[in-house]
VEXDREN-2710 file (C-alpha; in Angstrom, 1 decimal):
% VEXDREN-2710
k/r/px/py/pz
1/MET/149.8/-206.1/118.0
2/ALA/152.8/-205.8/115.9
3/GLU/153.7/-202.0/115.1
4/LEU/157.1/-201.8/113.5
5/THR/159.2/-198.4/113.8
6/LEU/162.4/-197.5/112.0
7/GLU/164.0/-194.4/113.6
8/ASN/166.9/-192.8/111.9
9/VAL/168.2/-196.0/110.5
10/THR/171.6/-195.9/108.6
11/LYS/173.7/-198.5/107.1
12/VAL/177.3/-197.8/106.1
13/PHE/179.5/-200.4/104.1
14/THR/183.2/-200.0/104.1
15/ASP/184.7/-200.5/100.5
16/ASP/187.9/-202.4/99.8
17/ASP/189.9/-199.1/99.7
18/GLY/188.8/-197.9/103.1
19/SER/185.9/-195.4/101.8
20/ASP/182.5/-195.6/103.3
21/ILE/179.4/-196.3/101.1
22/VAL/176.1/-195.1/102.8
23/ALA/173.7/-197.5/101.6
24/VAL/170.6/-196.5/103.8
25/ASP/170.8/-192.9/105.1
26/ASP/168.7/-191.9/108.1
27/VAL/165.5/-193.8/107.2
28/THR/162.6/-193.1/109.6
29/PHE/159.0/-194.6/109.0
30/ASP/156.0/-196.4/111.1
31/ILE/154.2/-199.6/110.1
32/ASP/151.0/-200.0/111.9
33/ASP/149.6/-203.3/113.1
34/GLY/148.3/-205.2/110.1
35/GLU/149.3/-202.7/107.7
36/PHE/151.0/-203.7/104.2
37/LEU/153.8/-201.3/103.4
38/VAL/155.7/-201.5/100.2
39/LEU/159.2/-200.4/100.1
40/VAL/159.9/-199.3/96.5
41/GLY/162.5/-197.5/94.6
42/PRO/165.1/-198.1/91.6
43/SER/167.6/-201.0/91.9
44/GLY/170.6/-200.1/94.3
45/CYS/168.4/-197.7/96.5
46/GLY/168.6/-199.5/99.8
47/LYS/165.3/-201.4/99.8
48/SER/166.8/-205.0/100.4
49/THR/169.4/-203.6/102.7
50/THR/166.7/-202.0/104.8
51/LEU/164.8/-205.1/104.8
52/ARG/167.6/-207.1/105.7
53/MET/168.5/-205.0/108.8
54/VAL/164.9/-205.3/110.0
55/ALA/165.3/-209.2/109.8
56/GLY/168.6/-209.1/111.5
57/LEU/170.6/-210.2/108.4
58/GLU/172.6/-207.0/108.3
59/THR/173.8/-205.0/111.4
60/VAL/172.6/-201.4/111.9
61/THR/175.4/-198.9/111.8
62/SER/173.0/-196.2/113.7
63/GLY/169.5/-195.9/114.6
64/ARG/166.8/-197.9/116.1
65/ILE/164.3/-200.7/114.9
66/SER/161.6/-201.5/117.2
67/LEU/158.8/-203.9/117.3
68/ASP/156.0/-203.1/119.7
69/GLY/158.3/-200.7/121.4
70/GLN/161.0/-203.4/121.9
71/ASN/164.3/-202.7/120.3
72/LEU/165.5/-205.2/117.8
73/VAL/168.9/-204.0/117.2
74/GLY/171.4/-206.4/118.3
75/ARG/168.9/-209.4/118.6
76/ASP/169.7/-212.4/116.5
77/PRO/167.2/-213.2/113.6
78/GLN/165.5/-216.1/115.3
79/ASP/164.7/-214.1/118.2
80/ARG/162.7/-211.3/116.5
81/ASP/159.4/-213.0/115.7
82/ILE/159.9/-212.2/111.8
83/ALA/159.6/-214.3/108.9
84/MET/161.2/-213.6/105.5
85/VAL/160.4/-214.7/102.1
86/PHE/163.3/-214.4/99.7
87/GLN/163.4/-213.6/95.9
88/SER/165.1/-216.8/95.2
89/TYR/162.7/-218.9/97.5
90/ALA/165.5/-220.4/99.4
91/LEU/164.0/-223.9/99.6
92/TYR/165.9/-226.7/100.7
93/PRO/166.3/-229.0/97.5
94/HIS/166.7/-232.3/99.2
95/MET/163.4/-231.8/101.3
96/THR/159.9/-232.4/100.5
97/VAL/157.2/-229.4/100.5
98/GLN/156.3/-230.9/103.9
99/GLU/159.7/-230.9/105.4
100/ASN/160.6/-227.4/104.0
101/MET/157.6/-226.0/105.6
102/SER/157.9/-227.9/108.8
103/PHE/161.7/-227.1/109.3
104/GLY/161.3/-223.7/110.8
105/LEU/158.8/-224.8/113.4
106/GLU/160.7/-227.9/114.3
107/GLU/164.2/-225.9/114.9
108/SER/162.5/-222.9/116.6
109/THR/159.8/-224.4/118.7
110/ASP/158.8/-227.1/121.1
111/MET/155.7/-227.7/119.3
112/PRO/154.5/-231.4/119.0
113/ASP/155.0/-233.2/115.8
114/ASP/151.3/-233.8/115.2
115/GLU/150.7/-230.2/115.8
116/ILE/153.2/-229.2/113.5
117/GLU/151.9/-231.5/110.9
118/ARG/148.5/-230.2/111.3
119/GLN/149.4/-226.7/110.9
120/VAL/151.6/-227.4/107.9
121/THR/148.6/-229.1/106.3
122/GLU/146.1/-226.4/107.1
123/THR/148.6/-223.7/105.4
124/ALA/149.3/-225.8/102.5
125/GLU/145.5/-226.1/101.8
126/MET/145.2/-222.4/102.2
127/MET/147.9/-221.8/99.7
128/GLY/146.6/-224.3/97.1
129/ILE/149.4/-226.6/97.6
130/GLY/147.8/-229.4/99.7
131/ASP/148.5/-232.0/96.9
132/LEU/152.2/-231.2/96.6
133/LEU/153.4/-232.0/100.1
134/ASP/155.4/-235.1/99.1
135/ARG/157.0/-233.3/96.4
136/LYS/160.5/-231.8/96.3
137/PRO/161.2/-228.2/94.9
138/GLY/162.7/-229.6/91.7
139/GLU/159.5/-231.1/90.8
140/LEU/157.4/-227.9/91.4
141/SER/156.8/-224.8/89.0
142/GLY/158.0/-221.4/89.7
143/GLY/154.5/-220.4/91.1
144/GLN/154.2/-223.6/93.3
145/GLN/157.8/-222.9/94.7
146/GLN/156.7/-219.4/95.4
147/ARG/153.6/-220.6/97.4
148/VAL/155.9/-223.0/99.3
149/ALA/158.1/-220.3/100.3
150/LEU/155.1/-218.1/101.3
151/GLY/153.7/-221.2/103.2
152/ARG/156.8/-221.8/105.2
153/ALA/156.7/-218.2/106.4
154/ILE/152.9/-218.1/107.1
155/VAL/153.1/-221.4/109.2
156/ARG/155.2/-219.9/111.8
157/GLU/152.5/-217.2/112.6
158/PRO/155.2/-214.4/113.0
159/ALA/154.3/-210.8/114.1
160/VAL/155.8/-209.5/110.8
161/PHE/156.4/-210.8/107.4
162/LEU/159.1/-209.3/105.1
163/MET/159.1/-210.1/101.4
164/ASP/162.1/-209.4/99.2
165/GLU/160.7/-209.0/95.5
166/PRO/159.0/-212.6/96.0
167/LEU/157.3/-212.2/92.6
168/SER/160.3/-211.0/90.3
169/ASN/160.9/-214.6/89.0
170/LEU/157.4/-215.3/87.8
171/ASP/156.1/-214.6/84.3
172/ALA/153.8/-211.6/83.9
173/LYS/150.4/-213.4/83.9
174/LEU/151.4/-215.4/87.1
175/ARG/152.9/-212.3/88.8
176/SER/149.6/-210.4/88.3
177/GLN/147.7/-213.6/89.8
178/MET/150.1/-213.8/92.7
179/ARG/149.7/-210.2/93.5
180/THR/145.9/-210.6/93.9
181/GLU/146.6/-213.9/96.1
182/LEU/148.9/-212.0/98.2
183/GLN/146.6/-209.1/98.9
184/ARG/143.7/-211.5/99.8
185/LEU/146.2/-213.5/102.0
186/GLN/147.5/-210.5/103.9
187/GLU/144.0/-209.1/104.4
188/ASP/142.9/-212.7/105.7
189/LEU/145.9/-213.0/108.1
190/GLY/146.2/-209.5/109.1
191/THR/149.8/-209.6/109.5
192/THR/152.2/-206.7/109.5
193/THR/154.0/-206.8/106.3
194/ILE/157.1/-205.1/104.7
195/TYR/157.2/-205.9/100.8
196/VAL/160.2/-204.8/98.7
197/THR/159.8/-204.4/95.0
198/HIS/161.2/-202.1/92.4
199/ASP/158.0/-202.6/90.3
200/GLN/155.8/-199.6/91.0
201/THR/152.8/-201.5/89.6
202/GLU/153.0/-204.0/92.6
203/ALA/153.6/-200.9/94.8
204/MET/150.5/-199.2/93.8
205/THR/148.2/-202.1/93.6
206/MET/149.3/-203.9/96.8
207/ALA/150.0/-201.4/99.4
208/ASP/148.3/-199.6/102.2
209/LYS/151.3/-197.3/102.3
210/ILE/154.3/-196.9/100.2
211/ALA/157.7/-195.7/101.3
212/ILE/159.9/-194.5/98.4
213/LEU/163.7/-194.8/98.5
214/ASP/166.2/-193.2/96.3
215/ASP/170.1/-193.6/96.7
216/GLY/169.5/-194.6/100.4
217/LYS/167.3/-191.6/101.4
218/LEU/163.6/-191.9/102.0
219/GLN/161.7/-189.6/99.6
220/GLN/158.1/-190.0/100.7
221/VAL/155.8/-192.2/102.8
222/GLY/152.1/-192.2/102.0
223/THR/149.1/-194.0/100.5
224/PRO/149.5/-194.8/96.9
225/LEU/147.0/-192.1/95.9
226/GLU/148.9/-189.5/98.0
227/CYS/152.3/-190.6/96.4
228/TYR/150.7/-190.4/92.9
229/HIS/148.6/-187.3/93.1
230/GLU/150.7/-185.4/95.9
231/PRO/154.4/-186.4/95.1
232/ALA/156.7/-184.7/97.6
233/ASN/159.3/-184.1/94.8
234/LEU/160.3/-184.6/91.2
235/PHE/161.8/-187.9/92.0
236/VAL/158.5/-189.3/93.2
237/ALA/156.5/-187.8/90.6
238/GLY/158.7/-189.1/87.9
239/PHE/159.1/-192.6/89.5
240/ILE/155.1/-193.3/90.3
241/GLY/153.2/-193.7/87.2
242/GLU/153.5/-195.3/84.0
243/PRO/153.8/-193.7/81.6
244/SER/155.9/-191.2/83.7
245/MET/154.8/-187.6/84.4
246/ASN/155.7/-185.1/81.8
247/PHE/158.2/-182.4/82.8
248/PHE/158.9/-179.1/81.2
249/ASP/161.5/-176.7/82.6
250/VAL/160.1/-173.4/82.7
251/GLU/160.9/-169.8/83.9
252/ARG/158.4/-167.7/86.0
253/VAL/157.8/-164.5/84.2
254/GLY/155.1/-162.5/86.0
255/GLU/152.0/-164.6/86.1
256/LYS/153.2/-167.0/83.3
257/LEU/155.5/-170.0/83.0
258/VAL/157.6/-169.6/80.0
259/HIS/159.0/-172.6/78.0
260/ASP/160.9/-172.5/74.7
261/ASP/157.9/-173.8/72.9
262/PHE/154.9/-172.3/74.8
263/GLU/153.8/-170.0/77.6
264/TYR/151.4/-171.2/80.3
265/PRO/149.3/-168.5/82.2
266/LEU/148.7/-169.3/85.8
267/SER/145.7/-168.1/88.1
268/GLU/146.4/-166.0/91.1
269/GLU/145.9/-169.1/93.4
270/THR/148.8/-171.2/91.4
271/ALA/151.1/-168.1/91.2
272/ALA/150.9/-167.7/94.8
273/ALA/151.7/-171.4/95.5
274/VAL/154.9/-171.1/93.5
275/SER/155.9/-167.9/95.3
276/ASP/158.8/-166.1/94.0
277/THR/160.7/-168.9/92.6
278/ASN/161.8/-168.4/89.0
279/ASP/163.4/-171.6/87.7
280/LEU/160.6/-174.3/87.9
281/VAL/159.6/-177.6/86.4
282/LEU/155.9/-177.8/85.0
283/GLY/154.6/-181.4/85.3
284/ILE/151.4/-183.0/83.9
285/ARG/150.4/-186.6/84.2
286/PRO/149.7/-188.2/80.6
287/GLU/146.1/-189.0/81.3
288/ASP/145.2/-185.5/82.3
289/ILE/146.2/-184.1/78.9
290/GLU/143.1/-183.8/76.7
291/LEU/143.5/-184.2/72.8
292/LYS/141.0/-182.0/70.8
293/THR/140.8/-181.3/67.0
294/GLU/140.7/-177.5/67.8
295/GLY/141.0/-175.0/70.7
296/ASP/142.0/-171.6/71.5
297/GLY/141.8/-171.3/75.3
298/PRO/144.8/-170.0/77.3
299/HIS/145.9/-173.8/78.0
300/ASP/145.3/-175.2/74.4
301/PHE/148.6/-175.7/72.7
302/ASP/149.1/-176.7/69.0
303/THR/151.1/-179.9/68.7
304/VAL/151.8/-182.7/66.2
305/VAL/151.5/-186.4/66.8
306/ASP/155.0/-188.0/66.7
307/VAL/154.4/-191.7/67.6
308/VAL/151.3/-193.7/68.7
309/GLU/151.5/-196.7/71.0
310/PRO/148.1/-198.8/71.0
311/MET/147.8/-200.6/74.1
312/GLY/144.1/-202.0/73.4
313/ASP/142.1/-200.1/76.1
314/GLU/144.2/-197.0/75.7
315/ASN/146.6/-195.2/73.5
316/ASN/150.0/-193.5/74.5
317/VAL/150.2/-190.7/72.1
318/TYR/153.8/-188.9/71.9
319/LEU/153.5/-185.4/70.9
320/GLN/155.8/-182.5/69.9
321/PHE/155.3/-178.7/69.9
322/GLY/157.0/-178.6/66.5
323/GLU/158.8/-180.8/64.0
324/GLY/162.3/-181.8/63.8
325/GLY/164.7/-184.3/65.5
326/ASP/165.6/-181.9/68.4
327/VAL/162.0/-181.1/69.2
328/GLU/161.0/-182.1/73.0
329/THR/158.5/-184.9/72.9
330/PHE/155.9/-185.5/75.7
331/VAL/153.1/-188.2/76.1
332/ALA/149.4/-188.1/76.4
333/ASN/147.3/-191.1/77.3
334/ILE/143.9/-191.3/75.8
335/SER/141.1/-193.8/75.2
336/GLY/141.8/-196.8/73.0
337/MET/138.6/-195.9/71.2
338/GLN/140.2/-192.7/70.2
339/HIS/142.4/-192.7/66.8
340/VAL/145.2/-190.4/66.0
341/GLU/147.9/-190.8/63.4
342/PRO/151.6/-189.7/63.4
343/GLY/152.0/-186.4/61.6
344/GLN/148.6/-185.5/62.5
345/PRO/148.2/-181.8/63.8
346/ILE/146.2/-181.9/67.3
347/VAL/145.5/-179.5/70.1
348/ALA/146.8/-180.6/73.7
349/HIS/144.7/-179.1/76.4
350/ILE/146.8/-179.0/79.8
351/PRO/144.3/-178.1/82.5
352/GLU/145.6/-176.1/85.2
353/ALA/143.7/-178.0/87.9
354/ALA/145.8/-181.1/87.1
355/ILE/149.3/-179.5/86.9
356/HIS/152.3/-179.8/89.2
357/VAL/155.0/-177.4/89.8
358/PHE/158.4/-178.1/91.3
359/ASP/161.4/-176.2/92.3
360/GLN/163.8/-176.7/89.5
361/SER/166.8/-176.5/92.0
362/SER/165.6/-178.7/95.0
363/GLY/163.0/-180.7/93.1
364/LYS/160.6/-180.0/96.0
365/ALA/156.9/-179.9/95.1
366/LEU/155.4/-176.4/95.2
367/ARG/152.0/-177.2/93.9
368/ASN/150.1/-180.5/93.2
369/ARG/146.8/-181.4/92.2
370/LYS/144.4/-181.8/95.0
371/LEU/143.8/-185.5/96.2
372/ASP/140.3/-184.4/97.5
373/GLU/139.1/-184.2/93.9
374/VAL/139.1/-187.9/93.7
375/GLU/135.5/-189.0/93.1
376/GLU/133.9/-191.3/95.5
377/LEU/131.4/-193.9/94.3
378/SER/128.6/-194.7/96.6
379/VAL/126.7/-198.0/96.1
380/GLN/123.1/-198.2/97.2
381/LEU/122.4/-201.6/98.7
END
């Protein structure tokens, strides 16, 4: 069992002029035994500081961090049964791969040398670096060094893995490959893991659960699909998803949302969901916009194609409600087999079932699309 809990965790740094900087602000979340949680957010949001507090490398200003009910605050890092993988790999350059992977066990356990050697060899084979044990880090590629750093953590068989942007130094192709390997490895080992990244693709593809931070504050904790389809606020809706969700500042007038360029009629159900709030933000994901050559429905709007970004399997189509330099642009994501040209008039259908509505002042989500609309595929065996 390795259930990790953060309760009201806060970290305050004091600047040179004596002023306080709140890096992590009252963060609370739970990680179940064997769960893979990705801590995600923009640079400087407090992700790595949170991870370092869990590891014991930063002191906690206030709050509690507990592992299986035991408070970790105040314990030395070596007494926490936690292994950390750093962004920089942090390998000892004068040691071989074998020595790097053995070092932690030699220093922190009384395990016999032959048992350490056996455990290191088995882990190295599992990581695909069994033939590199006699080499030093300077003789290895970035991907190989990353595997050594992961192997050094795995060989200790800790209760919790902490990973601080471990793939950020790899090229795009190797990063994609390592994402898959890390997922498979974590499933095989079943070790509770916190993985820090600013890359939302890593968060969406790897996580059992995502915790999203902004400016030190926890914005939402949920599964990748929950955060994508049911964002708690404007920040989460804009941060998760590529291309980002389209946003339009609108005013509620009766049963309509009024924008400078369009009016969007609401059903009774949606109107009730947004209550009496007048200043709103209408959100729609690019892939939910349907492009048509003609249409005159209440949610069909005449637009002009501004820019087309061909991606191969899909096209990002940037649209305008009118023409001119100051006209607001929004993006639709369509199949790569659909072809449109810049300057082409096109009808954009924005279905009400897919819209999100937010309070313009607080950013709070008032209406999201329903996650239970996700289609389940059943396979007959």
